[in-house]
Backbone as ProteinMPNN parsed JSONL, in Angstrom:
{"seq_chain_A": "RLEALPGLEALPGLESKLEELERGQDELQTNAGSWPPGSYCIFANGACPTGFTRHQGHIRAFDTYNHNEGYIKAARFGDSYMGCHGPCGRYTSNDAEFGLTTCCK", "coords_chain_A": {"N_chain_A": [[0.92, -1.317, -0.251], [0.362, 2.384, -0.459], [1.063, 3.375, 2.382], [3.483, 2.448, 2.874], [5.041, 3.233, 1.065], [6.862, 6.115, 1.123], [6.545, 9.483, 0.123], [5.06, 8.164, -2.618], [2.266, 8.577, -2.375], [1.537, 11.352, -3.263], [1.76, 11.208, -6.24], [-0.347, 11.229, -8.647], [-3.49, 9.761, -9.291], [-2.325, 7.603, -8.324], [-3.169, 5.643, -6.2], [-5.896, 4.52, -7.397], [-5.136, 3.498, -9.581], [-3.232, 1.13, -8.243], [-5.448, 0.302, -6.686], [-7.023, -0.995, -8.698], [-5.331, -2.754, -10.032], [-5.046, -4.454, -7.625], [-8.249, -5.197, -7.971], [-8.209, -6.717, -10.388], [-5.635, -9.063, -9.689], [-7.531, -10.396, -7.323], [-9.361, -10.948, -9.899], [-7.952, -12.974, -10.819], [-7.037, -14.346, -9.409], [-9.105, -15.957, -8.354], [-10.422, -16.857, -10.344], [-8.429, -18.946, -11.498], [-7.439, -21.636, -13.381], [-9.366, -21.632, -14.796], [-10.849, -21.377, -18.291], [-11.913, -19.819, -20.896], [-14.566, -19.265, -22.817], [-15.646, -20.919, -26.038], [-14.349, -21.885, -28.83], [-11.039, -23.619, -29.098], [-7.679, -23.821, -29.631], [-4.551, -24.667, -27.665], [-1.036, -25.102, -27.351], [-0.003, -28.051, -26.314], [1.347, -28.992, -23.131], [2.116, -31.198, -21.809], [-0.405, -32.974, -19.404], [-3.455, -32.241, -20.995], [-6.023, -29.834, -20.047], [-8.609, -29.99, -17.807], [-11.602, -30.699, -20.024], [-10.512, -29.854, -21.824], [-9.588, -31.809, -25.432], [-6.847, -33.922, -26.255], [-4.801, -33.949, -29.371], [-2.56, -34.553, -32.363], [-0.354, -34.407, -34.701], [2.28, -34.98, -37.357], [4.947, -34.103, -39.364], [6.748, -35.472, -41.204], [10.112, -35.846, -42.546], [10.418, -33.848, -45.067], [11.402, -31.806, -47.65], [14.023, -29.242, -47.65], [15.381, -26.405, -48.649], [18.358, -26.064, -47.474], [20.063, -27.467, -44.607], [21.556, -25.871, -42.761], [20.814, -23.07, -39.796], [19.429, -21.644, -40.823], [17.615, -22.357, -41.948], [16.615, -24.59, -41.226], [16.03, -24.285, -37.689], [15.976, -25.995, -35.061], [13.232, -26.703, -32.364], [11.635, -26.351, -29.541], [8.241, -26.164, -28.155], [6.52, -26.737, -25.929], [4.762, -29.882, -25.964], [5.345, -29.926, -28.652], [7.573, -29.753, -31.583], [10.072, -29.419, -33.495], [12.504, -29.709, -36.246], [15.362, -31.233, -37.437], [15.116, -34.159, -39.192], [16.139, -36.855, -38.358], [20.134, -37.18, -38.368], [20.692, -33.405, -38.97], [21.912, -32.414, -42.338], [23.301, -34.657, -42.93], [24.8, -37.147, -44.601], [23.746, -35.57, -47.425], [21.295, -35.221, -46.697], [18.625, -32.494, -46.466], [16.282, -32.909, -45.258], [13.296, -32.012, -43.171], [11.353, -32.01, -40.004], [8.412, -32.064, -38.17], [6.431, -31.648, -35.417], [3.172, -31.624, -33.92], [1.493, -30.741, -30.958], [-1.531, -30.729, -29.695], [-4.228, -29.306, -27.244], [-7.13, -28.936, -27.306], [-10.726, -28.061, -27.399]], "CA_chain_A": [[0.267, 0.412, -0.119], [0.924, 3.496, -0.317], [1.591, 4.169, 3.209], [4.692, 1.99, 2.765], [5.997, 3.804, 0.45], [7.021, 7.372, 1.504], [6.337, 9.965, -1.09], [4.073, 7.85, -3.991], [0.759, 9.322, -2.028], [1.296, 12.476, -4.051], [1.35, 10.741, -7.48], [-1.93, 11.878, -9.132], [-4.054, 8.45, -9.841], [-1.597, 6.205, -8.336], [-3.84, 5.12, -5.3], [-6.681, 4.419, -8.375], [-4.518, 2.505, -10.397], [-3.308, -0.15, -7.062], [-6.902, -0.689, -6.908], [-7.67, -1.573, -10.096], [-4.063, -3.992, -9.863], [-5.755, -5.217, -6.584], [-8.859, -6.061, -8.113], [-7.374, -7.607, -11.276], [-5.092, -9.691, -8.82], [-8.395, -10.749, -7.071], [-9.773, -11.912, -10.031], [-6.956, -13.838, -11.69], [-6.664, -15.85, -8.249], [-10.832, -16.657, -8.599], [-10.641, -17.62, -11.78], [-7.615, -19.119, -11.91], [-7.489, -22.738, -13.301], [-10.598, -21.774, -15.614], [-10.308, -21.147, -19.686], [-12.653, -18.402, -21.75], [-15.509, -19.838, -23.674], [-15.163, -20.862, -27.173], [-14.062, -23.187, -29.171], [-10.12, -23.065, -29.52], [-6.695, -24.891, -29.266], [-3.7, -24.534, -27.231], [-0.204, -25.793, -27.218], [0.308, -29.108, -25.1], [2.804, -29.26, -22.103], [1.866, -32.307, -20.207], [-1.603, -33.412, -20.24], [-4.601, -31.407, -21.368], [-6.402, -29.132, -18.809], [-10.406, -30.354, -17.906], [-12.477, -30.453, -20.569], [-9.672, -30.685, -23.204], [-9.083, -32.774, -25.922], [-5.426, -33.82, -26.912], [-4.496, -33.999, -30.679], [-1.413, -34.793, -32.918], [-0.431, -34.748, -35.787], [3.228, -34.67, -37.558], [5.075, -34.505, -41.107], [8.235, -36.057, -41.879], [10.92, -35.918, -44.36], [10.225, -33.082, -46.181], [12.742, -31.213, -47.926], [14.208, -28.043, -47.354], [16.566, -26.124, -49.423], [19.25, -26.552, -46.664], [20.002, -27.866, -43.261], [21.868, -24.669, -41.857], [19.934, -23.209, -39.326], [18.894, -20.014, -41.32], [16.737, -23.003, -43.265], [16.163, -25.707, -39.926], [15.985, -24.124, -36.453], [15.234, -26.828, -33.889], [12.782, -25.841, -31.896], [10.23, -27.029, -28.622], [7.536, -25.715, -27.931], [5.722, -27.981, -25.205], [5.059, -31.434, -26.841], [5.09, -30.081, -30.271], [8.753, -29.93, -31.878], [10.419, -28.827, -35.086], [13.505, -29.946, -36.771], [15.764, -32.102, -38.501], [14.243, -35.384, -39.543], [17.474, -37.33, -38.252], [21.158, -36.395, -38.444], [21.372, -32.361, -40.05], [23.105, -32.627, -43.318], [24.485, -36.092, -43.121], [24.251, -38.108, -46.658], [23.484, -34.491, -48.419], [19.499, -34.679, -46.706], [17.847, -31.769, -45.751], [15.191, -33.205, -44.582], [12.873, -31.454, -42.016], [10.712, -33.013, -39.744], [8.06, -31.154, -37.177], [5.205, -32.325, -34.611], [1.971, -30.773, -33.33], [0.823, -31.585, -30.033], [-2.196, -29.501, -29.343], [-5.12, -29.291, -26.338], [-8.085, -27.987, -28.077], [-11.928, -27.396, -27.108]], "C_chain_A": [[0.597, 0.852, -0.045], [1.396, 3.985, 1.169], [3.14, 3.488, 3.473], [5.938, 2.214, 2.055], [6.327, 5.414, 0.49], [7.038, 7.908, -0.059], [5.586, 9.775, -2.467], [2.703, 8.288, -3.624], [0.758, 10.326, -3.112], [1.906, 12.155, -5.475], [0.251, 10.936, -7.608], [-2.119, 10.611, -9.518], [-3.213, 7.156, -9.21], [-2.467, 5.376, -7.635], [-5.238, 4.324, -6.247], [-6.17, 2.796, -8.791], [-4.046, 1.168, -9.68], [-4.344, -0.664, -6.638], [-7.06, -1.258, -7.315], [-6.528, -2.989, -9.877], [-4.986, -4.801, -8.985], [-6.53, -5.9, -7.1], [-8.893, -7.207, -9.17], [-6.685, -8.909, -10.512], [-6.173, -10.781, -8.328], [-8.966, -11.927, -8.064], [-9.107, -12.994, -10.669], [-7.023, -14.681, -10.386], [-8.352, -16.624, -8.208], [-11.057, -17.411, -9.404], [-9.6, -18.47, -12.442], [-7.556, -21.145, -12.284], [-8.755, -22.945, -14.547], [-10.327, -21.048, -17.314], [-11.941, -20.123, -20.201], [-13.524, -19.563, -22.353], [-15.426, -19.634, -24.676], [-14.689, -22.354, -27.613], [-11.967, -22.772, -29.605], [-9.266, -24.057, -29.411], [-5.754, -24.154, -28.529], [-2.72, -25.594, -27.322], [0.042, -26.609, -26.07], [1.46, -28.853, -24.506], [2.385, -30.215, -21.102], [0.299, -32.627, -20.871], [-2.6, -31.977, -20.149], [-5.127, -31.091, -19.887], [-8.267, -29.742, -19.159], [-10.853, -29.814, -19.042], [-11.798, -29.907, -21.945], [-9.397, -31.651, -23.581], [-7.606, -33.233, -26.484], [-5.423, -34.064, -28.592], [-3.444, -33.883, -31.206], [-1.126, -34.889, -33.941], [1.245, -34.426, -36.441], [3.472, -34.563, -39.272], [6.571, -34.17, -40.523], [8.979, -35.972, -42.783], [10.741, -35.114, -45.398], [11.545, -32.48, -46.301], [12.681, -29.76, -48.023], [15.007, -27.614, -48.268], [18.001, -26.536, -49.147], [19.067, -26.761, -45.651], [20.843, -26.982, -42.377], [20.809, -24.287, -41.171], [19.076, -21.583, -39.499], [17.883, -20.866, -42.267], [15.772, -23.826, -41.915], [16.388, -25.288, -38.695], [15.562, -25.129, -35.565], [14.667, -26.18, -32.671], [12.118, -27.194, -30.428], [9.367, -25.996, -28.5], [5.999, -26.498, -27.289], [5.899, -29.464, -25.691], [5.112, -31.052, -27.985], [6.798, -29.037, -30.516], [8.567, -29.566, -33.298], [11.976, -28.879, -35.109], [14.299, -30.396, -37.859], [15.019, -33.268, -38.9], [16.147, -35.908, -39.415], [18.82, -36.51, -38.417], [21.343, -35.008, -39.909], [22.075, -32.745, -41.344], [23.862, -33.984, -43.736], [23.493, -37.26, -44.346], [23.257, -37.004, -47.245], [21.907, -34.375, -47.851], [19.49, -33.186, -45.505], [16.368, -31.613, -45.378], [14.502, -32.329, -43.18], [12.005, -32.451, -41.377], [9.677, -31.882, -38.413], [6.345, -31.741, -36.969], [4.152, -31.756, -34.105], [1.441, -31.535, -32.497], [-0.276, -30.28, -29.33], [-3.443, -29.773, -27.885], [-6.554, -28.556, -27.225], [-9.976, -28.632, -27.141], [-12.901, -27.119, -27.918]], "O_chain_A": [[1.657, 0.586, 0.521], [2.111, 4.987, 1.195], [3.901, 4.046, 4.264], [7.103, 1.827, 2.151], [5.809, 5.954, -0.487], [7.34, 7.284, -1.077], [5.418, 10.674, -3.292], [1.91, 8.39, -4.559], [-0.105, 10.143, -3.97], [2.669, 13.04, -5.866], [-0.412, 10.839, -6.575], [-1.169, 10.07, -10.084], [-3.4, 5.982, -9.528], [-2.718, 4.31, -8.199], [-5.652, 3.35, -5.617], [-6.517, 1.642, -8.538], [-4.315, 0.11, -10.249], [-4.418, -1.826, -6.236], [-7.336, -2.354, -6.826], [-6.961, -4.105, -9.591], [-5.648, -5.722, -9.464], [-6.289, -7.107, -7.115], [-9.404, -8.314, -8.999], [-7.288, -9.949, -10.774], [-6.001, -11.941, -8.701], [-9.121, -13.114, -7.78], [-9.78, -13.949, -11.058], [-7.062, -15.898, -10.568], [-8.517, -17.829, -8.02], [-11.719, -18.448, -9.359], [-9.675, -18.762, -13.635], [-7.649, -21.884, -11.303], [-9.047, -24.012, -15.087], [-9.508, -20.13, -17.372], [-12.9, -20.009, -19.438], [-13.115, -20.724, -22.33], [-15.165, -18.471, -24.982], [-14.66, -23.448, -27.049], [-11.663, -21.795, -30.29], [-9.704, -25.174, -29.136], [-5.919, -22.935, -28.585], [-3.074, -26.772, -27.375], [0.273, -26.111, -24.968], [2.483, -28.538, -25.114], [2.321, -30.07, -19.881], [-0.124, -32.601, -22.027], [-2.464, -30.987, -19.43], [-4.865, -31.722, -18.862], [-8.895, -29.857, -20.211], [-10.65, -28.621, -19.266], [-12.44, -29.594, -22.947], [-8.997, -32.552, -22.844], [-7.333, -32.546, -27.468], [-6.518, -34.517, -28.926], [-2.862, -32.937, -30.676], [-1.815, -35.766, -34.462], [1.629, -33.375, -35.928], [2.662, -34.798, -40.169], [7.182, -33.314, -39.883], [8.551, -36.018, -43.936], [10.864, -35.513, -46.556], [12.493, -32.521, -45.516], [11.691, -29.107, -48.355], [15.514, -28.54, -48.901], [18.754, -27.091, -49.947], [17.957, -26.417, -45.244], [20.879, -27.311, -41.191], [19.741, -24.803, -41.499], [18.471, -20.813, -38.754], [17.347, -20.307, -43.223], [14.567, -23.677, -41.713], [17.231, -26.059, -38.237], [14.374, -24.949, -35.299], [15.276, -25.34, -32.008], [12.176, -28.424, -30.422], [9.78, -24.865, -28.758], [4.917, -26.732, -27.828], [6.966, -30.072, -25.776], [4.878, -32.003, -28.731], [7.119, -28.019, -29.902], [7.578, -29.438, -34.019], [12.674, -28.297, -34.279], [14.07, -30.08, -39.027], [13.829, -32.963, -38.825], [17.088, -35.501, -40.095], [18.741, -35.294, -38.589], [21.752, -35.151, -41.062], [22.971, -33.573, -41.183], [24.716, -34.22, -44.591], [22.408, -37.751, -44.655], [22.11, -37.334, -47.544], [21.195, -33.542, -48.413], [19.996, -32.937, -44.411], [15.602, -30.657, -45.251], [15.242, -32.051, -42.236], [11.814, -33.551, -41.894], [10.295, -30.995, -37.825], [5.469, -32.077, -37.766], [4.719, -30.846, -33.502], [0.971, -32.645, -32.746], [0.048, -29.274, -28.699], [-3.282, -30.946, -27.549], [-6.469, -27.407, -27.659], [-10.052, -29.6, -26.384], [-13.897, -26.525, -27.506]]}, "name": "protein", "num_of_chains": 1, "seq": "RLEALPGLEALPGLESKLEELERGQDELQTNAGSWPPGSYCIFANGACPTGFTRHQGHIRAFDTYNHNEGYIKAARFGDSYMGCHGPCGRYTSNDAEFGLTTCCK"}
């Protein structure tokens, strides 16, 4: 609160902004674990939240122009991934792969 921060009580509108932040924090704590209505998907990272269904798909061994990081940069997004298909550039292969795992409702 402002009492704990000497000199800040003189800043215009600060009290109302702090109250707004506290209301927002209370709302977040009240709604923790709930999701907005509608149909949408989120990246999976472990088990799907209640009310969501897990979906998986992949594309493997698709040819790219080159295998360096300008063309294939390996990354993970929760349970999804993209990168080289097998060892990058081995046997002149520029193949990449991509796997997508989502939770949808």
